N, CA, C, O and the ligand as a Tripos MOL2 file, in Angstrom:
@<TRIPOS>MOLECULE
protein
  313   311    79     0     0
PROTEIN
NO_CHARGES

@<TRIPOS>ATOM
      1 N         117.1360   39.1020    6.5240 N.3       1 MET1
      2 CA        115.8350   38.9320    7.1360 C.3       1 MET1
      3 C         114.7420   38.8680    6.0730 C.2       1 MET1
      4 O         113.8260   38.0500    6.1550 O.2       1 MET1
      5 N         114.8550   39.7500    5.0680 N.am      2 ARG2
      6 CA        113.8660   39.7470    4.0020 C.3       2 ARG2
      7 C         113.8860   38.4160    3.2520 C.2       2 ARG2
      8 O         112.8410   37.9030    2.8520 O.2       2 ARG2
      9 N         115.0760   37.8660    3.0690 N.am      3 ALA3
     10 CA        115.1740   36.5710    2.3960 C.3       3 ALA3
     11 C         114.4650   35.4960    3.1970 C.2       3 ALA3
     12 O         113.8460   34.6010    2.6220 O.2       3 ALA3
     13 N         114.5480   35.5760    4.5310 N.am      4 ASP4
     14 CA        113.8600   34.5960    5.3740 C.3       4 ASP4
     15 C         112.3540   34.6610    5.1550 C.2       4 ASP4
     16 O         111.6800   33.6360    5.0570 O.2       4 ASP4
     17 N         111.8410   35.8860    5.0800 N.am      5 ILE5
     18 CA        110.4020   36.0610    4.8690 C.3       5 ILE5
     19 C         109.9960   35.4740    3.5230 C.2       5 ILE5
     20 O         108.9930   34.7690    3.4130 O.2       5 ILE5
     21 N         110.7960   35.7790    2.5000 N.am      6 LEU6
     22 CA        110.4890   35.2410    1.1700 C.3       6 LEU6
     23 C         110.6100   33.7230    1.1510 C.2       6 LEU6
     24 O         109.7790   33.0360    0.5570 O.2       6 LEU6
     25 N         111.6450   33.2020    1.8010 N.am      7 ASP7
     26 CA        111.7960   31.7480    1.8680 C.3       7 ASP7
     27 C         110.6000   31.1110    2.5640 C.2       7 ASP7
     28 O         110.0890   30.0810    2.1250 O.2       7 ASP7
     29 N         110.1650   31.7270    3.6430 N.am      8 ASN8
     30 CA        108.9970   31.2030    4.3560 C.3       8 ASN8
     31 C         107.7460   31.2610    3.4930 C.2       8 ASN8
     32 O         106.9290   30.3400    3.5110 O.2       8 ASN8
     33 N         107.5960   32.3480    2.7380 N.am      9 ALA9
     34 CA        106.4380   32.4800    1.8610 C.3       9 ALA9
     35 C         106.4690   31.4180    0.7640 C.2       9 ALA9
     36 O         105.4420   30.8250    0.4360 O.2       9 ALA9
     37 N         107.6390   31.1850    0.2070 N.am     10 VAL10
     38 CA        107.7750   30.1630   -0.8420 C.3      10 VAL10
     39 C         107.4770   28.7850   -0.2610 C.2      10 VAL10
     40 O         106.7860   27.9810   -0.8870 O.2      10 VAL10
     41 N         107.9920   28.5140    0.9270 N.am     11 ASP11
     42 CA        107.7350   27.2190    1.5690 C.3      11 ASP11
     43 C         106.2520   27.0490    1.8700 C.2      11 ASP11
     44 O         105.6930   25.9720    1.6620 O.2      11 ASP11
     45 N         105.6120   28.1130    2.3610 N.am     12 LEU12
     46 CA        104.1860   28.0390    2.6660 C.3      12 LEU12
     47 C         103.3790   27.7840    1.4040 C.2      12 LEU12
     48 O         102.4620   26.9630    1.4080 O.2      12 LEU12
     49 N         103.7170   28.4940    0.3100 N.am     13 GLN13
     50 CA        102.9780   28.2970   -0.9440 C.3      13 GLN13
     51 C         103.1720   26.8770   -1.4510 C.2      13 GLN13
     52 O         102.2210   26.2670   -1.9400 O.2      13 GLN13
     53 N         104.3700   26.3420   -1.3480 N.am     14 ALA14
     54 CA        104.6160   24.9680   -1.7870 C.3      14 ALA14
     55 C         103.7900   23.9820   -0.9700 C.2      14 ALA14
     56 O         103.2470   23.0160   -1.5060 O.2      14 ALA14
     57 N         103.7010   24.2350    0.3290 N.am     15 THR15
     58 CA        102.8960   23.3660    1.1940 C.3      15 THR15
     59 C         101.4240   23.4540    0.8160 C.2      15 THR15
     60 O         100.7340   22.4370    0.7540 O.2      15 THR15
     61 N         100.9400   24.6800    0.5610 N.am     16 LEU16
     62 CA         99.5390   24.8580    0.1650 C.3      16 LEU16
     63 C          99.2620   24.1630   -1.1600 C.2      16 LEU16
     64 O          98.2260   23.5170   -1.3180 O.2      16 LEU16
     65 N         100.1840   24.2930   -2.1140 N.am     17 ASN17
     66 CA        100.0060   23.6300   -3.4120 C.3      17 ASN17
     67 C          99.9670   22.1170   -3.2420 C.2      17 ASN17
     68 O          99.1220   21.4450   -3.8340 O.2      17 ASN17
     69 N         100.8700   21.5850   -2.4400 N.am     18 ALA18
     70 CA        100.9120   20.1380   -2.2200 C.3      18 ALA18
     71 C          99.6390   19.6640   -1.5340 C.2      18 ALA18
     72 O          99.1060   18.6040   -1.8630 O.2      18 ALA18
     73 N          99.1570   20.4480   -0.5860 N.am     19 THR19
     74 CA         97.9220   20.0970    0.1220 C.3      19 THR19
     75 C          96.7270   20.1280   -0.8240 C.2      19 THR19
     76 O          95.8730   19.2410   -0.7890 O.2      19 THR19
     77 N          96.6740   21.1550   -1.6710 N.am     20 ALA20
     78 CA         95.5700   21.2630   -2.6320 C.3      20 ALA20
     79 C          95.6070   20.1060   -3.6230 C.2      20 ALA20
     80 O          94.5660   19.5430   -3.9630 O.2      20 ALA20
     81 N          96.7940   19.7520   -4.0820 N.am     21 LEU21
     82 CA         96.9240   18.6330   -5.0170 C.3      21 LEU21
     83 C          96.4960   17.3310   -4.3480 C.2      21 LEU21
     84 O          95.7760   16.5290   -4.9430 O.2      21 LEU21
     85 N          96.9340   17.1260   -3.1230 N.am     22 GLU22
     86 CA         96.5520   15.9110   -2.3900 C.3      22 GLU22
     87 C          95.0360   15.8520   -2.2110 C.2      22 GLU22
     88 O          94.4330   14.7870   -2.3450 O.2      22 GLU22
     89 N          94.4280   16.9850   -1.9100 N.am     23 HIS23
     90 CA         92.9720   17.0570   -1.7500 C.3      23 HIS23
     91 C          92.2760   16.6710   -3.0500 C.2      23 HIS23
     92 O          91.3140   15.9030   -3.0460 O.2      23 HIS23
     93 N          92.7730   17.2130   -4.1660 N.am     24 GLN24
     94 CA         92.1770   16.8960   -5.4660 C.3      24 GLN24
     95 C          92.3070   15.4100   -5.7820 C.2      24 GLN24
     96 O          91.3660   14.7870   -6.2740 O.2      24 GLN24
     97 N          93.4740   14.8510   -5.4960 N.am     25 LEU25
     98 CA         93.7040   13.4320   -5.7890 C.3      25 LEU25
     99 C          92.7770   12.5470   -4.9650 C.2      25 LEU25
    100 O          92.3100   11.5160   -5.4500 O.2      25 LEU25
    101 N          92.5110   12.9400   -3.7290 N.am     26 LYS26
    102 CA         91.6190   12.1550   -2.8720 C.3      26 LYS26
    103 C          90.1810   12.1970   -3.3660 C.2      26 LYS26
    104 O          89.4040   11.2750   -3.1190 O.2      26 LYS26
    105 N          89.8320   13.2750   -4.0670 N.am     27 GLN27
    106 CA         88.4570   13.4060   -4.5490 C.3      27 GLN27
    107 C          88.1790   12.5230   -5.7570 C.2      27 GLN27
    108 O          87.0210   12.3530   -6.1400 O.2      27 GLN27
    109 N          89.2140   11.9580   -6.3610 N.am     28 ASN28
    110 CA         89.0670   11.0620   -7.5080 C.3      28 ASN28
    111 C          88.1340   11.6590   -8.5630 C.2      28 ASN28
    112 O          87.1050   11.0800   -8.9070 O.2      28 ASN28
    113 N          88.5180   12.8190   -9.0580 N.am     29 ARG29
    114 CA         87.6810   13.5260  -10.0270 C.3      29 ARG29
    115 C          88.2090   13.3940  -11.4390 C.2      29 ARG29
    116 O          87.8170   14.1660  -12.3140 O.2      29 ARG29
    117 N          89.0760   12.4510  -11.6810 N.am     30 PHE30
    118 CA         89.7130   12.3500  -12.9900 C.3      30 PHE30
    119 C          88.7130   12.0980  -14.1160 C.2      30 PHE30
    120 O          88.9850   12.4210  -15.2720 O.2      30 PHE30
    121 N          87.5620   11.5250  -13.7840 N.am     31 HIS31
    122 CA         86.5630   11.2370  -14.8150 C.3      31 HIS31
    123 C          85.7510   12.4850  -15.1930 C.2      31 HIS31
    124 O          85.0350   12.4690  -16.1940 O.2      31 HIS31
    125 N          85.8540   13.5580  -14.4100 N.am     32 LEU32
    126 CA         85.1070   14.7830  -14.6930 C.3      32 LEU32
    127 C          85.8730   15.6720  -15.6770 C.2      32 LEU32
    128 O          87.1040   15.7020  -15.6670 O.2      32 LEU32
    129 N          85.1440   16.3840  -16.5130 N.am     33 VAL33
    130 CA         85.7610   17.2750  -17.4940 C.3      33 VAL33
    131 C          86.1240   18.5990  -16.8220 C.2      33 VAL33
    132 O          85.3230   19.1740  -16.0850 O.2      33 VAL33
    133 N          87.3250   19.0670  -17.0840 N.am     34 SER34
    134 CA         87.7640   20.3760  -16.5820 C.3      34 SER34
    135 C          87.5010   21.4440  -17.6400 C.2      34 SER34
    136 O          87.4600   21.1630  -18.8380 O.2      34 SER34
    137 N          87.3240   22.6680  -17.1670 N.am     35 LEU35
    138 CA         87.1960   23.7940  -18.0850 C.3      35 LEU35
    139 C          88.5810   24.2080  -18.5710 C.2      35 LEU35
    140 O          89.5710   24.0420  -17.8600 O.2      35 LEU35
    141 N          88.6430   24.7500  -19.7930 N.am     36 GLU36
    142 CA         89.9200   25.2500  -20.3130 C.3      36 GLU36
    143 C          90.2020   26.6520  -19.8000 C.2      36 GLU36
    144 O          91.3590   27.0570  -19.6830 O.2      36 GLU36
    145 N          89.1120   27.4120  -19.4860 N.am     37 LYS37
    146 CA         89.2840   28.7770  -18.9720 C.3      37 LYS37
    147 C          88.5690   28.9150  -17.6360 C.2      37 LYS37
    148 O          87.5090   28.3280  -17.4210 O.2      37 LYS37
    149 N          89.1530   29.6880  -16.7580 N.am     38 CYS38
    150 CA         88.6240   29.9190  -15.4160 C.3      38 CYS38
    151 C          87.2450   30.5830  -15.4750 C.2      38 CYS38
    152 O          87.0430   31.5340  -16.2300 O.2      38 CYS38
    153 N          86.2990   30.0810  -14.6760 N.am     39 ILE39
    154 CA         84.9530   30.6600  -14.6790 C.3      39 ILE39
    155 C          84.9220   32.0390  -14.0220 C.2      39 ILE39
    156 O          83.9760   32.8000  -14.2300 O.2      39 ILE39
    157 N          85.9400   32.3670  -13.2350 N.am     40 ASP40
    158 CA         85.9580   33.6580  -12.5530 C.3      40 ASP40
    159 C          86.7180   34.7350  -13.3280 C.2      40 ASP40
    160 O          86.2370   35.8620  -13.4370 O.2      40 ASP40
    161 N          87.8890   34.4120  -13.8670 N.am     41 CYS41
    162 CA         88.7100   35.4450  -14.5120 C.3      41 CYS41
    163 C          88.9500   35.1980  -16.0000 C.2      41 CYS41
    164 O          89.5230   36.0510  -16.6780 O.2      41 CYS41
    165 N          88.5280   34.0650  -16.5100 N.am     42 ASP42
    166 CA         88.5780   33.7420  -17.9310 C.3      42 ASP42
    167 C          89.9910   33.5300  -18.4910 C.2      42 ASP42
    168 O          90.1720   33.5250  -19.7080 O.2      42 ASP42
    169 N          90.9860   33.3570  -17.6260 N.am     43 ILE43
    170 CA         92.3140   33.0240  -18.1620 C.3      43 ILE43
    171 C          92.3940   31.5090  -18.3340 C.2      43 ILE43
    172 O          91.6170   30.7610  -17.7410 O.2      43 ILE43
    173 N          93.3530   31.0700  -19.1620 N.am     44 GLU44
    174 CA         93.4970   29.6400  -19.4210 C.3      44 GLU44
    175 C          93.9640   28.9130  -18.1650 C.2      44 GLU44
    176 O          94.8750   29.3630  -17.4690 O.2      44 GLU44
    177 N          93.3300   27.7970  -17.8940 N.am     45 ILE45
    178 CA         93.7170   26.9710  -16.7450 C.3      45 ILE45
    179 C          94.8760   26.0910  -17.1770 C.2      45 ILE45
    180 O          94.8480   25.4920  -18.2520 O.2      45 ILE45
    181 N          95.8920   26.0180  -16.3330 N.am     46 ASP46
    182 CA         97.0770   25.2150  -16.6280 C.3      46 ASP46
    183 C          96.6570   23.7860  -16.9830 C.2      46 ASP46
    184 O          95.8910   23.1700  -16.2420 O.2      46 ASP46
    185 N          97.1480   23.2540  -18.1070 N.am     47 PRO47
    186 CA         96.7780   21.8910  -18.5100 C.3      47 PRO47
    187 C          97.0650   20.8350  -17.4370 C.2      47 PRO47
    188 O          96.3280   19.8570  -17.3080 O.2      47 PRO47
    189 N          98.1270   21.0380  -16.6800 N.am     48 THR48
    190 CA         98.4350   20.0910  -15.6090 C.3      48 THR48
    191 C          97.3120   20.0870  -14.5750 C.2      48 THR48
    192 O          96.9380   19.0450  -14.0370 O.2      48 THR48
    193 N          96.7880   21.2790  -14.3140 N.am     49 ARG49
    194 CA         95.6770   21.4000  -13.3740 C.3      49 ARG49
    195 C          94.3920   20.8230  -13.9800 C.2      49 ARG49
    196 O          93.6100   20.1720  -13.2870 O.2      49 ARG49
    197 N          94.1830   21.0660  -15.2670 N.am     50 GLN50
    198 CA         93.0020   20.5190  -15.9440 C.3      50 GLN50
    199 C          92.9660   18.9990  -15.8380 C.2      50 GLN50
    200 O          91.8960   18.3990  -15.7400 O.2      50 GLN50
    201 N          94.1460   18.3840  -15.8590 N.am     51 ALA51
    202 CA         94.2330   16.9160  -15.8280 C.3      51 ALA51
    203 C          93.6820   16.3300  -14.5350 C.2      51 ALA51
    204 O          93.3930   15.1350  -14.4690 O.2      51 ALA51
    205 N          93.5320   17.1640  -13.5030 N.am     52 LEU52
    206 CA         92.9930   16.6760  -12.2370 C.3      52 LEU52
    207 C          91.5180   16.3030  -12.3650 C.2      52 LEU52
    208 O          91.0170   15.4680  -11.6120 O.2      52 LEU52
    209 N          90.8230   16.9260  -13.3250 N.am     53 GLY53
    210 CA         89.4090   16.6300  -13.5470 C.3      53 GLY53
    211 C          88.5000   17.5000  -12.7170 C.2      53 GLY53
    212 O          88.7560   17.7290  -11.5350 O.2      53 GLY53
    213 N          87.4320   17.9880  -13.3350 N.am     54 GLY54
    214 CA         86.4420   18.7860  -12.6290 C.3      54 GLY54
    215 C          86.9330   20.1480  -12.1930 C.2      54 GLY54
    216 O          86.3370   20.7540  -11.3030 O.2      54 GLY54
    217 N          88.0080   20.6520  -12.7950 N.am     55 VAL55
    218 CA         88.5710   21.9410  -12.4100 C.3      55 VAL55
    219 C          87.8220   23.0560  -13.1310 C.2      55 VAL55
    220 O          87.6290   23.0010  -14.3450 O.2      55 VAL55
    221 N          87.4040   24.0660  -12.3750 N.am     56 GLU56
    222 CA         86.6410   25.1860  -12.9360 C.3      56 GLU56
    223 C          87.3660   26.5150  -12.8200 C.2      56 GLU56
    224 O          87.0150   27.4780  -13.5020 O.2      56 GLU56
    225 N          88.3820   26.5760  -11.9550 N.am     57 ARG57
    226 CA         89.0620   27.8470  -11.7040 C.3      57 ARG57
    227 C          90.5760   27.6930  -11.8280 C.2      57 ARG57
    228 O          91.1280   26.6080  -11.6450 O.2      57 ARG57
    229 N          91.2400   28.8300  -12.1490 N.am     58 CYS58
    230 CA         92.6970   28.8510  -12.1290 C.3      58 CYS58
    231 C          93.1430   28.7420  -10.6650 C.2      58 CYS58
    232 O          92.3330   28.8630   -9.7470 O.2      58 CYS58
    233 N          94.4020   28.5190  -10.4740 N.am     59 THR59
    234 CA         94.9210   28.3180   -9.1210 C.3      59 THR59
    235 C          94.6320   29.5130   -8.2210 C.2      59 THR59
    236 O          94.2100   29.3490   -7.0760 O.2      59 THR59
    237 N          94.8620   30.7170   -8.7450 N.am     60 GLU60
    238 CA         94.6540   31.9110   -7.9300 C.3      60 GLU60
    239 C          93.1900   32.0640   -7.5250 C.2      60 GLU60
    240 O          92.8900   32.2950   -6.3540 O.2      60 GLU60
    241 N          92.2770   31.9350   -8.4910 N.am     61 CYS61
    242 CA         90.8490   32.0910   -8.1850 C.3      61 CYS61
    243 C          90.3580   30.9570   -7.2850 C.2      61 CYS61
    244 O          89.4940   31.1720   -6.4360 O.2      61 CYS61
    245 N          90.9030   29.7530   -7.4640 N.am     62 GLU62
    246 CA         90.5040   28.6470   -6.5950 C.3      62 GLU62
    247 C          90.9150   28.9330   -5.1600 C.2      62 GLU62
    248 O          90.2020   28.5820   -4.2200 O.2      62 GLU62
    249 N          92.0880   29.5820   -4.9930 N.am     63 GLY63
    250 CA         92.5210   29.9630   -3.6480 C.3      63 GLY63
    251 C          91.5350   30.9290   -3.0010 C.2      63 GLY63
    252 O          91.1670   30.7720   -1.8370 O.2      63 GLY63
    253 N          91.1110   31.9340   -3.7750 N.am     64 PHE64
    254 CA         90.1170   32.8900   -3.2490 C.3      64 PHE64
    255 C          88.8160   32.1630   -2.9250 C.2      64 PHE64
    256 O          88.2060   32.3910   -1.8810 O.2      64 PHE64
    257 N          88.4050   31.2930   -3.8290 N.am     65 HIS65
    258 CA         87.1530   30.5470   -3.6490 C.3      65 HIS65
    259 C          87.2090   29.6910   -2.3830 C.2      65 HIS65
    260 O          86.2680   29.6820   -1.5900 O.2      65 HIS65
    261 N          88.3060   28.9810   -2.2030 N.am     66 GLN66
    262 CA         88.4420   28.1210   -1.0240 C.3      66 GLN66
    263 C          88.4680   28.9470    0.2630 C.2      66 GLN66
    264 O          87.9170   28.5360    1.2840 O.2      66 GLN66
    265 N          89.1200   30.1290    0.2030 N.am     67 ARG67
    266 CA         89.1470   31.0020    1.3850 C.3      67 ARG67
    267 C          87.7380   31.4870    1.7300 C.2      67 ARG67
    268 O          87.3740   31.5610    2.9040 O.2      67 ARG67
    269 N          86.9500   31.8150    0.7100 N.am     68 GLU68
    270 CA         85.5640   32.2410    0.9540 C.3      68 GLU68
    271 C          84.7640   31.1230    1.6140 C.2      68 GLU68
    272 O          84.0100   31.3610    2.5580 O.2      68 GLU68
    273 N          84.9350   29.9070    1.1110 N.am     69 ILE69
    274 CA         84.2280   28.7660    1.6970 C.3      69 ILE69
    275 C          84.6620   28.5840    3.1490 C.2      69 ILE69
    276 O          83.8300   28.3800    4.0330 O.2      69 ILE69
    277 N          85.9640   28.6580    3.3850 N.am     70 PHE70
    278 CA         86.4940   28.5010    4.7410 C.3      70 PHE70
    279 C          85.9110   29.5540    5.6720 C.2      70 PHE70
    280 O          85.4810   29.2420    6.7830 O.2      70 PHE70
    281 N          85.8970   30.8250    5.2050 N.am     71 GLN71
    282 CA         85.3830   31.9100    6.0450 C.3      71 GLN71
    283 C          83.9000   31.7430    6.3300 C.2      71 GLN71
    284 O          83.4550   32.0260    7.4420 O.2      71 GLN71
    285 N          83.1230   31.2910    5.3520 N.am     72 LYS72
    286 CA         81.6930   31.0590    5.5660 C.3      72 LYS72
    287 C          81.4850   29.9530    6.5970 C.2      72 LYS72
    288 O          80.6000   30.0390    7.4480 O.2      72 LYS72
    289 N          82.3190   28.9100    6.5050 N.am     73 ARG73
    290 CA         82.2140   27.8210    7.4900 C.3      73 ARG73
    291 C          82.5780   28.2940    8.8910 C.2      73 ARG73
    292 O          81.9590   27.8950    9.8770 O.2      73 ARG73
    293 N          83.5920   29.1500    8.9610 N.am     74 GLN74
    294 CA         83.9980   29.6750   10.2650 C.3      74 GLN74
    295 C          82.8850   30.5180   10.8690 C.2      74 GLN74
    296 O          82.6120   30.4200   12.0650 O.2      74 GLN74
    297 N          82.2320   31.3570   10.0420 N.am     75 LYS75
    298 CA         81.1230   32.1910   10.5380 C.3      75 LYS75
    299 C          79.9580   31.3310   10.9910 C.2      75 LYS75
    300 O          79.2990   31.6390   11.9830 O.2      75 LYS75
    301 N          79.7060   30.2530   10.2630 N.am     76 ALA76
    302 CA         78.5930   29.3740   10.6040 C.3      76 ALA76
    303 C          78.8140   28.6840   11.9550 C.2      76 ALA76
    304 O          77.8550   28.3370   12.6440 O.2      76 ALA76
    305 N          80.0740   28.4900   12.3220 N.am     77 LEU77
    306 CA         80.4010   27.8090   13.5710 C.3      77 LEU77
    307 C          80.3290   28.7540   14.7820 C.2      77 LEU77
    308 O          80.3430   28.3060   15.9280 O.2      77 LEU77
    309 N          80.2520   30.0510   14.5160 N.am     78 ARG78
    310 CA         80.2370   31.0210   15.6360 C.3      78 ARG78
    311 C          78.8800   31.1170   16.2940 C.2      78 ARG78
    312 O          78.7070   31.8820   17.2430 O.2      78 ARG78
    313 ZN         90.8620   32.6180  -12.4240 Zn       79 ZN79
@<TRIPOS>BOND
     1     1     2 1
     2     2     3 1
     3     3     4 2
     4     3     5 am
     5     5     6 1
     6     6     7 1
     7     7     8 2
     8     7     9 am
     9     9    10 1
    10    10    11 1
    11    11    12 2
    12    11    13 am
    13    13    14 1
    14    14    15 1
    15    15    16 2
    16    15    17 am
    17    17    18 1
    18    18    19 1
    19    19    20 2
    20    19    21 am
    21    21    22 1
    22    22    23 1
    23    23    24 2
    24    23    25 am
    25    25    26 1
    26    26    27 1
    27    27    28 2
    28    27    29 am
    29    29    30 1
    30    30    31 1
    31    31    32 2
    32    31    33 am
    33    33    34 1
    34    34    35 1
    35    35    36 2
    36    35    37 am
    37    37    38 1
    38    38    39 1
    39    39    40 2
    40    39    41 am
    41    41    42 1
    42    42    43 1
    43    43    44 2
    44    43    45 am
    45    45    46 1
    46    46    47 1
    47    47    48 2
    48    47    49 am
    49    49    50 1
    50    50    51 1
    51    51    52 2
    52    51    53 am
    53    53    54 1
    54    54    55 1
    55    55    56 2
    56    55    57 am
    57    57    58 1
    58    58    59 1
    59    59    60 2
    60    59    61 am
    61    61    62 1
    62    62    63 1
    63    63    64 2
    64    63    65 am
    65    65    66 1
    66    66    67 1
    67    67    68 2
    68    67    69 am
    69    69    70 1
    70    70    71 1
    71    71    72 2
    72    71    73 am
    73    73    74 1
    74    74    75 1
    75    75    76 2
    76    75    77 am
    77    77    78 1
    78    78    79 1
    79    79    80 2
    80    79    81 am
    81    81    82 1
    82    82    83 1
    83    83    84 2
    84    83    85 am
    85    85    86 1
    86    86    87 1
    87    87    88 2
    88    87    89 am
    89    89    90 1
    90    90    91 1
    91    91    92 2
    92    91    93 am
    93    93    94 1
    94    94    95 1
    95    95    96 2
    96    95    97 am
    97    97    98 1
    98    98    99 1
    99    99   100 2
   100    99   101 am
   101   101   102 1
   102   102   103 1
   103   103   104 2
   104   103   105 am
   105   105   106 1
   106   106   107 1
   107   107   108 2
   108   107   109 am
   109   109   110 1
   110   110   111 1
   111   111   112 2
   112   111   113 am
   113   113   114 1
   114   114   115 1
   115   115   116 2
   116   115   117 am
   117   117   118 1
   118   118   119 1
   119   119   120 2
   120   119   121 am
   121   121   122 1
   122   122   123 1
   123   123   124 2
   124   123   125 am
   125   125   126 1
   126   126   127 1
   127   127   128 2
   128   127   129 am
   129   129   130 1
   130   130   131 1
   131   131   132 2
   132   131   133 am
   133   133   134 1
   134   134   135 1
   135   135   136 2
   136   135   137 am
   137   137   138 1
   138   138   139 1
   139   139   140 2
   140   139   141 am
   141   141   142 1
   142   142   143 1
   143   143   144 2
   144   143   145 am
   145   145   146 1
   146   146   147 1
   147   147   148 2
   148   147   149 am
   149   149   150 1
   150   150   151 1
   151   151   152 2
   152   151   153 am
   153   153   154 1
   154   154   155 1
   155   155   156 2
   156   155   157 am
   157   157   158 1
   158   158   159 1
   159   159   160 2
   160   159   161 am
   161   161   162 1
   162   162   163 1
   163   163   164 2
   164   163   165 am
   165   165   166 1
   166   166   167 1
   167   167   168 2
   168   167   169 am
   169   169   170 1
   170   170   171 1
   171   171   172 2
   172   171   173 am
   173   173   174 1
   174   174   175 1
   175   175   176 2
   176   175   177 am
   177   177   178 1
   178   178   179 1
   179   179   180 2
   180   179   181 am
   181   181   182 1
   182   182   183 1
   183   183   184 2
   184   183   185 am
   185   185   186 1
   186   186   187 1
   187   187   188 2
   188   187   189 am
   189   189   190 1
   190   190   191 1
   191   191   192 2
   192   191   193 am
   193   193   194 1
   194   194   195 1
   195   195   196 2
   196   195   197 am
   197   197   198 1
   198   198   199 1
   199   199   200 2
   200   199   201 am
   201   201   202 1
   202   202   203 1
   203   203   204 2
   204   203   205 am
   205   205   206 1
   206   206   207 1
   207   207   208 2
   208   207   209 am
   209   209   210 1
   210   210   211 1
   211   211   212 2
   212   211   213 am
   213   213   214 1
   214   214   215 1
   215   215   216 2
   216   215   217 am
   217   217   218 1
   218   218   219 1
   219   219   220 2
   220   219   221 am
   221   221   222 1
   222   222   223 1
   223   223   224 2
   224   223   225 am
   225   225   226 1
   226   226   227 1
   227   227   228 2
   228   227   229 am
   229   229   230 1
   230   230   231 1
   231   231   232 2
   232   231   233 am
   233   233   234 1
   234   234   235 1
   235   235   236 2
   236   235   237 am
   237   237   238 1
   238   238   239 1
   239   239   240 2
   240   239   241 am
   241   241   242 1
   242   242   243 1
   243   243   244 2
   244   243   245 am
   245   245   246 1
   246   246   247 1
   247   247   248 2
   248   247   249 am
   249   249   250 1
   250   250   251 1
   251   251   252 2
   252   251   253 am
   253   253   254 1
   254   254   255 1
   255   255   256 2
   256   255   257 am
   257   257   258 1
   258   258   259 1
   259   259   260 2
   260   259   261 am
   261   261   262 1
   262   262   263 1
   263   263   264 2
   264   263   265 am
   265   265   266 1
   266   266   267 1
   267   267   268 2
   268   267   269 am
   269   269   270 1
   270   270   271 1
   271   271   272 2
   272   271   273 am
   273   273   274 1
   274   274   275 1
   275   275   276 2
   276   275   277 am
   277   277   278 1
   278   278   279 1
   279   279   280 2
   280   279   281 am
   281   281   282 1
   282   282   283 1
   283   283   284 2
   284   283   285 am
   285   285   286 1
   286   286   287 1
   287   287   288 2
   288   287   289 am
   289   289   290 1
   290   290   291 1
   291   291   292 2
   292   291   293 am
   293   293   294 1
   294   294   295 1
   295   295   296 2
   296   295   297 am
   297   297   298 1
   298   298   299 1
   299   299   300 2
   300   299   301 am
   301   301   302 1
   302   302   303 1
   303   303   304 2
   304   303   305 am
   305   305   306 1
   306   306   307 1
   307   307   308 2
   308   307   309 am
   309   309   310 1
   310   310   311 1
   311   311   312 2
@<TRIPOS>SUBSTRUCTURE
     1 MET1         2 RESIDUE 1 A MET
     2 ARG2         6 RESIDUE 1 A ARG
     3 ALA3        10 RESIDUE 1 A ALA
     4 ASP4        14 RESIDUE 1 A ASP
     5 ILE5        18 RESIDUE 1 A ILE
     6 LEU6        22 RESIDUE 1 A LEU
     7 ASP7        26 RESIDUE 1 A ASP
     8 ASN8        30 RESIDUE 1 A ASN
     9 ALA9        34 RESIDUE 1 A ALA
    10 VAL10       38 RESIDUE 1 A VAL
    11 ASP11       42 RESIDUE 1 A ASP
    12 LEU12       46 RESIDUE 1 A LEU
    13 GLN13       50 RESIDUE 1 A GLN
    14 ALA14       54 RESIDUE 1 A ALA
    15 THR15       58 RESIDUE 1 A THR
    16 LEU16       62 RESIDUE 1 A LEU
    17 ASN17       66 RESIDUE 1 A ASN
    18 ALA18       70 RESIDUE 1 A ALA
    19 THR19       74 RESIDUE 1 A THR
    20 ALA20       78 RESIDUE 1 A ALA
    21 LEU21       82 RESIDUE 1 A LEU
    22 GLU22       86 RESIDUE 1 A GLU
    23 HIS23       90 RESIDUE 1 A HIS
    24 GLN24       94 RESIDUE 1 A GLN
    25 LEU25       98 RESIDUE 1 A LEU
    26 LYS26      102 RESIDUE 1 A LYS
    27 GLN27      106 RESIDUE 1 A GLN
    28 ASN28      110 RESIDUE 1 A ASN
    29 ARG29      114 RESIDUE 1 A ARG
    30 PHE30      118 RESIDUE 1 A PHE
    31 HIS31      122 RESIDUE 1 A HIS
    32 LEU32      126 RESIDUE 1 A LEU
    33 VAL33      130 RESIDUE 1 A VAL
    34 SER34      134 RESIDUE 1 A SER
    35 LEU35      138 RESIDUE 1 A LEU
    36 GLU36      142 RESIDUE 1 A GLU
    37 LYS37      146 RESIDUE 1 A LYS
    38 CYS38      150 RESIDUE 1 A CYS
    39 ILE39      154 RESIDUE 1 A ILE
    40 ASP40      158 RESIDUE 1 A ASP
    41 CYS41      162 RESIDUE 1 A CYS
    42 ASP42      166 RESIDUE 1 A ASP
    43 ILE43      170 RESIDUE 1 A ILE
    44 GLU44      174 RESIDUE 1 A GLU
    45 ILE45      178 RESIDUE 1 A ILE
    46 ASP46      182 RESIDUE 1 A ASP
    47 PRO47      186 RESIDUE 1 A PRO
    48 THR48      190 RESIDUE 1 A THR
    49 ARG49      194 RESIDUE 1 A ARG
    50 GLN50      198 RESIDUE 1 A GLN
    51 ALA51      202 RESIDUE 1 A ALA
    52 LEU52      206 RESIDUE 1 A LEU
    53 GLY53      210 RESIDUE 1 A GLY
    54 GLY54      214 RESIDUE 1 A GLY
    55 VAL55      218 RESIDUE 1 A VAL
    56 GLU56      222 RESIDUE 1 A GLU
    57 ARG57      226 RESIDUE 1 A ARG
    58 CYS58      230 RESIDUE 1 A CYS
    59 THR59      234 RESIDUE 1 A THR
    60 GLU60      238 RESIDUE 1 A GLU
    61 CYS61      242 RESIDUE 1 A CYS
    62 GLU62      246 RESIDUE 1 A GLU
    63 GLY63      250 RESIDUE 1 A GLY
    64 PHE64      254 RESIDUE 1 A PHE
    65 HIS65      258 RESIDUE 1 A HIS
    66 GLN66      262 RESIDUE 1 A GLN
    67 ARG67      266 RESIDUE 1 A ARG
    68 GLU68      270 RESIDUE 1 A GLU
    69 ILE69      274 RESIDUE 1 A ILE
    70 PHE70      278 RESIDUE 1 A PHE
    71 GLN71      282 RESIDUE 1 A GLN
    72 LYS72      286 RESIDUE 1 A LYS
    73 ARG73      290 RESIDUE 1 A ARG
    74 GLN74      294 RESIDUE 1 A GLN
    75 LYS75      298 RESIDUE 1 A LYS
    76 ALA76      302 RESIDUE 1 A ALA
    77 LEU77      306 RESIDUE 1 A LEU
    78 ARG78      310 RESIDUE 1 A ARG
    79 ZN79       313 GROUP 0 **** ****
């Protein structure tokens, strides 16, 4: 049962990563310069992620940032 939960978590994370990548690709930000270090936690941003263009946060901090934006939008709709 625990393996099922972990498998589901891994599948969900893969889906979220694929969705985030697709979103970035649609934004056509390749001409924008990415930061080498995250503006929130100061760790190095993965070069593969930097190649997307206009990247300011590491994957983890971007997830938190996107969740904050989502929650603010949800509150605004109430
Ligand atoms: Zn970060």
